[in-house]
C-alpha positions as CSV (number, residue, x, y, z in Angstrom):
1,A,0.0,-0.1,0.0
2,A,1.1,3.6,-0.6
3,G,-0.5,5.3,2.5
4,D,-2.8,4.6,5.4
5,G,-6.2,3.2,5.1
6,T,-8.0,-0.1,5.3
7,P,-7.8,-2.5,2.3
8,W,-10.7,-4.2,1.0
9,T,-11.1,-7.0,-1.6
10,E,-13.8,-7.8,-4.1
11,S,-14.2,-10.6,-6.6
12,Y,-14.0,-10.5,-10.4
13,D,-15.9,-13.2,-12.3
14,L,-13.4,-15.0,-14.7
15,G,-16.3,-17.3,-16.1
16,G,-16.7,-21.0,-15.8
17,G,-17.0,-20.6,-12.0
18,A,-13.4,-19.1,-11.6
19,T,-12.9,-15.8,-9.9
20,M,-10.0,-13.5,-9.2
21,P,-9.5,-10.9,-6.2
22,L,-9.6,-7.2,-6.9
23,Q,-7.8,-5.5,-4.0
24,W,-8.1,-1.7,-3.1
25,F,-5.7,0.2,-0.9
26,I,-7.3,3.5,-0.5
27,R,-7.0,6.2,2.1
28,P,-9.9,6.8,4.5
29,H,-11.1,10.2,3.1
30,H,-11.5,8.9,-0.4
31,E,-13.2,5.5,0.4
32,D,-16.7,6.7,-0.5
33,E,-15.5,7.9,-4.1
34,A,-13.5,4.8,-4.5
35,Q,-16.6,2.6,-3.6
36,R,-18.5,4.2,-6.3
37,N,-15.8,4.5,-9.1
38,L,-13.5,1.4,-8.5
39,P,-16.2,-1.2,-9.4
40,L,-15.7,0.0,-13.1
41,I,-12.4,-1.9,-13.1
42,S,-14.5,-5.0,-13.6
43,D,-16.0,-3.4,-16.7
44,M,-12.7,-2.3,-17.8
45,L,-11.4,-6.0,-17.4
46,D,-14.3,-7.2,-19.4
47,A,-13.5,-4.9,-22.2
48,F,-9.8,-5.4,-22.3
49,R,-10.2,-9.3,-22.1
50,G,-12.3,-9.1,-25.2
51,H,-9.8,-7.0,-27.0
52,F,-6.4,-8.1,-25.6
53,G,-7.2,-11.7,-24.4
54,E,-7.2,-13.2,-21.0
55,Y,-5.8,-11.0,-18.1
56,P,-2.2,-12.1,-17.7
57,F,-2.3,-12.7,-14.0
58,E,-5.6,-14.3,-13.3
59,D,-4.1,-16.7,-10.9
60,E,-3.0,-13.9,-8.6
61,K,-5.0,-10.5,-8.6
62,Y,-5.5,-7.0,-9.8
63,G,-5.4,-4.1,-7.4
64,V,-5.2,-0.4,-7.0
65,A,-3.1,1.4,-4.3
66,E,-3.8,5.3,-3.9
67,F,-0.7,7.5,-3.8
68,S,-0.6,11.3,-3.5
69,F,1.3,12.0,-6.7
70,G,-0.4,12.8,-9.9
71,G,-1.1,10.3,-12.6
72,G,-0.4,6.6,-12.1
73,M,2.2,3.9,-12.3
74,E,1.6,0.3,-13.3
75,H,3.2,-2.6,-11.3
76,Q,2.7,-6.2,-12.1
77,T,-0.9,-7.1,-10.6
78,I,-1.3,-3.7,-8.8
79,S,-1.2,-0.1,-10.1
80,S,-0.5,3.1,-8.1
81,I,-3.0,5.5,-8.9
82,G,-3.0,9.3,-7.9
83,S,-5.5,10.7,-5.4
84,A,-7.0,12.9,-8.0
85,S,-8.0,10.1,-10.2
86,I,-9.3,8.1,-7.4
87,A,-11.6,10.9,-6.3
88,S,-12.5,11.9,-9.8
89,G,-16.1,12.5,-10.6
90,D,-15.5,11.1,-14.0
91,S,-15.5,7.4,-13.1
92,A,-13.9,6.5,-16.4
93,N,-11.0,8.8,-16.2
94,Y,-8.2,8.0,-18.5
95,V,-5.7,7.0,-15.7
96,Q,-7.4,3.7,-14.7
97,P,-7.8,2.1,-18.2
98,H,-4.2,3.3,-19.1
99,E,-2.6,1.7,-16.2
100,L,-4.8,-1.5,-16.4
101,A,-3.7,-1.9,-20.0
102,H,-0.1,-2.1,-18.9
103,Q,-0.7,-5.4,-17.3
104,W,-0.8,-6.7,-21.0
105,F,1.5,-4.2,-22.6
106,G,4.4,-3.6,-20.2
107,D,4.1,-6.2,-17.5
108,R,3.1,-9.2,-19.5
109,I,5.3,-8.4,-22.5
110,S,8.0,-5.6,-22.1
111,P,9.9,-3.6,-24.6
112,A,13.4,-4.9,-25.5
113,T,15.0,-1.4,-25.2
114,W,14.0,2.1,-24.2
115,E,13.8,2.9,-28.0
116,D,10.7,0.6,-28.1
117,I,8.9,2.3,-25.2
118,W,5.9,3.2,-27.4
119,L,5.1,-0.6,-27.2
120,N,4.2,0.2,-23.6
121,E,2.9,3.8,-23.8
122,G,1.3,4.0,-27.2
123,F,-0.6,0.7,-26.6
124,A,-1.8,1.8,-23.2
125,T,-2.9,5.3,-24.6
126,Y,-4.9,3.6,-27.3
127,A,-6.5,1.4,-24.6
128,E,-7.9,4.6,-23.2
129,A,-9.6,5.3,-26.5
130,L,-10.8,1.7,-26.8
131,Y,-12.4,2.0,-23.2
132,Y,-14.3,5.1,-24.1
133,E,-15.4,3.4,-27.3
134,H,-16.6,0.4,-25.2
135,L,-18.6,2.9,-23.1
136,G,-20.2,4.5,-26.1
137,R,-19.0,7.9,-25.4
138,Y,-16.7,8.2,-28.3
139,A,-15.4,6.1,-31.1
140,A,-11.7,5.6,-30.6
141,G,-10.7,7.9,-33.4
142,E,-12.9,10.6,-31.8
143,Y,-11.0,10.3,-28.5
144,L,-7.7,10.6,-30.3
145,F,-9.0,13.4,-32.5
146,R,-9.0,15.7,-29.5
147,Y,-5.1,15.6,-29.6
148,R,-4.5,16.0,-33.3
149,R,-5.9,19.4,-33.9
150,L,-3.0,21.6,-32.7
151,P,-1.9,23.6,-35.7
152,S,1.9,22.8,-34.9
153,D,3.8,19.6,-34.6
154,I,4.4,20.0,-30.8
155,L,2.7,16.6,-30.1
156,F,4.1,14.9,-33.1
157,S,7.5,16.4,-33.8
158,G,10.0,13.6,-33.3
159,T,10.1,9.9,-34.2
160,I,8.1,7.3,-32.1
161,V,11.0,4.8,-32.1
162,D,14.2,6.1,-30.4
163,P,12.5,9.3,-29.3
164,E,14.3,12.3,-28.1
165,Y,12.6,12.3,-24.9
166,T,11.6,8.8,-23.6
167,F,8.3,9.7,-22.3
168,N,7.1,12.4,-24.5
169,T,3.7,12.9,-26.1
170,T,4.9,11.7,-29.5
171,V,5.5,8.3,-27.8
172,Y,2.0,8.3,-26.2
173,W,-0.3,9.9,-28.6
174,K,1.2,9.5,-32.0
175,G,2.0,5.8,-30.9
176,A,-1.7,5.5,-30.1
177,W,-2.6,7.0,-33.6
178,V,-0.3,4.4,-35.3
179,L,-2.3,1.6,-33.7
180,H,-5.5,3.3,-34.7
181,M,-4.4,3.8,-38.3
182,L,-3.1,0.2,-38.3
183,R,-6.6,-1.0,-37.3
184,Q,-8.2,1.0,-40.2
185,R,-5.9,-0.9,-42.5
186,M,-6.3,-4.4,-41.2
187,G,-9.9,-4.3,-40.0
188,D,-11.2,-5.0,-36.5
189,A,-11.0,-8.9,-36.7
190,A,-7.4,-9.1,-37.8
191,F,-6.3,-6.2,-35.7
192,F,-7.7,-7.5,-32.3
193,T,-6.4,-10.9,-33.2
194,L,-3.0,-9.4,-33.6
195,L,-3.0,-7.6,-30.3
196,Q,-4.3,-10.9,-28.5
197,D,-1.6,-12.9,-30.1
198,W,1.1,-10.3,-29.3
199,A,0.0,-10.1,-25.6
200,A,0.1,-13.8,-25.4
201,S,3.4,-14.4,-27.1
202,D,6.3,-15.7,-25.1
203,P,9.4,-14.0,-26.4
204,P,12.8,-14.8,-24.7
205,G,12.9,-13.1,-21.4
206,G,9.4,-11.6,-21.9
207,I,10.7,-8.8,-24.0
208,A,10.1,-7.8,-27.5
209,G,11.0,-4.9,-29.9
210,T,9.5,-2.9,-32.6
211,Q,10.5,-5.0,-35.4
212,D,9.0,-8.0,-33.7
213,F,5.6,-6.1,-33.6
214,I,6.0,-5.2,-37.4
215,D,6.6,-8.9,-38.2
216,A,3.6,-9.9,-36.2
217,A,1.4,-7.4,-38.0
218,K,2.6,-8.7,-41.3
219,A,1.9,-12.2,-40.3
220,H,-1.6,-11.3,-39.5
221,S,-2.2,-9.5,-42.8
222,A,-2.6,-10.6,-46.4
223,P,0.8,-11.4,-48.1
224,A,0.2,-8.6,-50.6
225,E,0.0,-6.1,-47.6
226,G,3.6,-6.9,-46.7
227,S,5.5,-4.2,-48.5
228,A,2.8,-1.6,-47.9
229,L,3.0,-2.3,-44.2
230,D,6.7,-1.9,-44.2
231,Q,6.2,1.6,-45.8
232,F,3.5,2.4,-43.4
233,F,5.6,1.6,-40.4
234,Q,8.7,3.2,-41.8
235,R,6.9,6.4,-42.4
236,W,4.9,6.6,-39.2
237,L,7.3,5.0,-36.6
238,Y,10.8,6.2,-37.8
239,G,9.6,9.3,-39.7
240,T,8.5,12.6,-38.2
241,G,5.4,14.8,-38.4
242,R,2.0,14.2,-39.9
243,P,0.3,15.5,-43.0
244,V,-1.0,19.0,-42.7
245,Y,-3.7,19.8,-45.5
246,A,-4.8,23.2,-46.6
247,W,-7.9,22.5,-48.5
248,A,-10.5,24.3,-50.7
249,W,-13.4,23.3,-52.9
250,D,-15.9,24.9,-55.2
251,A,-19.0,23.6,-57.1
252,A,-20.3,24.8,-60.4
253,N,-23.4,23.8,-62.6
254,V,-22.1,22.3,-65.8
255,G,-24.9,21.2,-68.3
256,G,-27.4,20.5,-65.6
257,E,-24.9,18.4,-63.4
258,W,-22.8,19.8,-60.5
259,E,-19.0,19.6,-60.9
260,L,-17.1,19.5,-57.6
261,S,-13.5,20.7,-57.7
262,V,-11.3,19.9,-54.5
263,E,-7.9,20.9,-53.8
264,L,-5.5,19.6,-51.2
265,Q,-2.1,20.9,-50.5
266,Q,0.4,19.3,-48.1
267,V,2.0,22.2,-46.3
268,Q,3.7,20.5,-43.4
269,G,7.1,20.7,-45.1
270,G,9.6,17.9,-45.4
271,E,8.6,14.6,-46.8
272,L,5.2,14.1,-48.3
273,F,2.6,11.6,-47.1
274,S,0.5,9.3,-49.3
275,D,-2.0,7.8,-46.9
276,S,-5.6,7.4,-47.9
277,L,-8.0,10.2,-46.9
278,D,-11.9,10.1,-46.9
279,L,-13.6,13.2,-48.2
280,Q,-17.3,13.3,-47.4
281,V,-19.5,15.3,-49.8
282,G,-22.8,16.6,-48.2
283,F,-25.9,17.8,-50.2
284,A,-29.1,19.7,-49.2
285,S,-30.9,16.3,-49.3
286,G,-30.0,12.8,-49.4
287,D,-27.2,10.8,-47.9
288,P,-23.5,12.1,-48.1
289,I,-21.1,10.4,-50.5
290,V,-17.6,9.6,-49.4
291,Q,-14.7,9.7,-51.9
292,R,-11.4,8.1,-50.8
293,V,-8.2,9.6,-52.1
294,A,-4.4,9.2,-51.6
295,P,-3.0,12.8,-51.9
296,S,0.8,12.2,-52.4
297,E,1.9,15.4,-54.1
298,A,2.3,18.8,-52.7
299,I,-0.7,20.0,-54.6
300,N,-3.5,17.5,-55.4
301,R,-6.7,18.2,-57.3
302,Y,-9.9,16.1,-57.7
303,T,-13.0,16.6,-59.6
304,W,-16.4,14.6,-59.4
305,T,-19.8,15.1,-60.9
306,F,-23.0,14.8,-59.1
307,A,-26.7,15.1,-60.0
308,T,-27.4,17.5,-57.1
309,E,-25.4,20.5,-55.6
310,P,-22.8,19.8,-53.0
311,T,-23.3,21.9,-50.0
312,D,-20.4,21.0,-47.9
313,L,-17.1,19.0,-47.6
314,T,-15.8,17.2,-44.7
315,L,-12.2,15.7,-44.4
316,D,-11.8,12.3,-42.6
317,P,-15.3,12.3,-41.0
318,D,-14.5,9.0,-39.2
319,H,-11.2,10.1,-37.8
320,R,-9.2,7.5,-39.6
321,L,-6.0,9.4,-40.3
322,L,-3.6,11.4,-38.0
323,H,-3.5,14.8,-39.8
324,N,-4.3,18.5,-39.5
325,A,-6.8,20.2,-41.9
326,I,-6.9,23.9,-42.4
327,P,-9.4,25.5,-44.7
328,G,-7.5,27.4,-47.4
329,P,-8.5,30.3,-49.5
330,A,-10.6,30.3,-52.6
331,L,-9.4,28.2,-55.4
332,D,-8.7,31.2,-57.6
333,A,-6.1,32.5,-54.9
334,P,-2.5,31.9,-56.2
335,L,-1.3,30.9,-52.6
336,A,-2.5,29.6,-49.3
337,L,-0.9,31.3,-46.3
338,L,-1.6,29.6,-43.0
339,D,-1.9,31.5,-39.7
340,P,1.7,31.6,-38.0
341,Y,2.0,29.4,-35.0
342,P,2.6,29.9,-32.1
343,N,1.4,33.6,-32.0
344,P,2.2,35.4,-29.7
345,F,5.7,33.8,-29.4
346,S,9.1,34.4,-28.0
347,G,12.5,34.3,-29.6
348,S,13.3,31.0,-28.1
349,F,10.7,29.0,-30.0
350,G,9.9,31.6,-32.8
351,T,6.8,31.2,-34.9
352,S,6.4,28.9,-37.9
353,I,5.1,30.2,-41.2
354,S,3.8,27.9,-43.9
355,L,2.4,28.7,-47.3
356,A,1.5,26.8,-50.4
357,L,2.0,28.2,-53.9
358,R,-0.6,27.3,-56.6
359,R,1.7,28.6,-59.3
360,S,5.4,29.5,-59.6
361,G,6.6,33.1,-59.6
362,P,8.6,35.7,-57.8
363,L,8.0,35.3,-54.1
364,T,8.9,37.6,-51.2
365,V,8.3,36.7,-47.5
366,E,9.2,39.3,-45.0
367,V,8.6,40.9,-41.6
368,V,7.9,44.6,-41.3
369,D,7.3,46.8,-38.3
370,V,4.2,49.0,-37.6
371,L,5.5,51.6,-39.9
372,G,6.1,49.2,-42.7
373,R,9.8,49.0,-42.5
374,R,11.5,45.8,-43.4
375,V,12.8,43.9,-40.4
376,E,13.9,40.7,-41.9
377,S,13.6,39.0,-45.2
378,L,12.7,35.4,-44.9
379,F,12.5,34.6,-48.7
380,D,13.2,36.6,-51.7
381,G,13.4,35.0,-55.1
382,H,11.6,32.7,-57.6
383,H,9.7,29.9,-56.1
384,E,8.1,26.8,-57.8
385,A,4.6,25.8,-57.1
386,G,4.5,23.9,-53.8
387,A,5.0,24.3,-50.1
388,L,7.4,26.8,-48.2
389,N,8.2,26.7,-44.5
390,V,10.1,29.3,-42.7
391,D,10.5,30.5,-39.2
392,W,10.9,34.1,-37.7
393,R,12.6,34.3,-34.2
394,G,12.2,38.0,-33.5
395,R,15.5,39.1,-35.3
396,D,16.4,41.6,-38.1
397,D,18.5,41.0,-41.1
398,D,21.6,41.5,-39.1
399,G,20.6,39.0,-36.5
400,A,19.7,41.7,-33.8
401,L,17.1,40.7,-31.3
402,Q,14.0,43.0,-31.8
403,A,11.9,44.7,-29.1
404,G,8.8,42.9,-28.2
405,G,5.6,44.2,-29.8
406,V,3.4,44.0,-32.9
407,Y,4.9,43.1,-36.4
408,F,3.4,42.1,-39.6
409,L,4.2,39.1,-42.0
410,R,4.0,40.2,-45.6
411,V,3.8,37.7,-48.4
412,R,3.9,38.6,-52.1
413,L,3.6,36.3,-55.2
414,G,3.6,38.5,-58.2
415,D,0.9,41.2,-57.8
416,Y,-0.9,39.1,-55.1
417,S,-0.2,39.8,-51.4
418,E,-1.4,38.7,-48.0
419,T,-0.5,40.0,-44.4
420,R,-0.7,38.5,-41.0
421,K,-0.3,40.2,-37.7
422,L,2.5,39.0,-35.4
423,V,2.9,39.4,-31.6
424,F,6.5,39.1,-30.5
425,L,7.3,38.7,-26.8
426,A,10.6,40.2,-25.7
427,G,13.1,37.7,-24.7
428,D,15.3,35.1,-26.2
């Protein structure tokens, strides 16, 4: 136990007349809340036994011990859970299913090296989403969707395998997203069979690495999927970032039918992605129609014809893909300039500026002060159609740090221009 209090024991029904002890070590002033909330552990066990296979320590127990720190920590057969989670009014708070899932992924089978820690934390984070899906609150993709909408790559900046920081958000959240996207590729039956077989495997020493999981996923997929899965894992586990789409659409009546034109621009910078993406076309009446595309270029254009007028377009309606989607300007604008992020910002981090050119031409990107005087030129020259990503860290052309205050980003492509307000916080 991790404090004072009287432990109590309940019984979990394993089926077939077998039971397993559930043990609680809770401080006296939280016993009422725990009596209401902790019985949901039985429901979590039901859900996870269905997804991951039998609980690994059925011949012993599962338990929860309260401690005064935040969050939680799994230990084999018993998890330490912070007081805030024990007392939470939300009986399905994410800490409990996360730590319980570690009994399968972490305690039953452990990562071979620290480089493979996502096999613990990405899996347990996805288990949170699966439990909320089990409760009917969110589909798993909806749960993860909350964490993909940041306009920068703060959560997804590094690689999942061999991360810069062992317990960073890329490992947890991008790792969970990789599992969710793998589920979309494989289908539920094959995916959950993979998880059950993975959790029940008996590798030497009880440890396994990322390549072991990749091999297992390929073994549970059709042979023709092998090379595609290699590319998928290489891009998402060993690559960085996620696709960021600036998108626009227009519909026109052509000969009594409606022609829908859609443009998707990848503006994340760096390597391009080629994952499939669903576009849901809505109409004033009737069911929406989903078109699946695989945008692999910097600028991707699609045209479809419909009998009735399209009224709206939704990207990834079922949350199948980790990405960010930002509505762009009208299709007749020569470039799409995204809002700089972060903004306000300091010199330590700077602000990221992303734009996508629909045509080639002379391009200038500069920062000016409130009087219109140039502070720093970020780009000046000919640029081909495609994406450009630059940063401004609050300095002038000579590298001198500027005073905090309001500045303006000015972008010109030929005779077309756009401006954005920047708020620089003094300090480096």
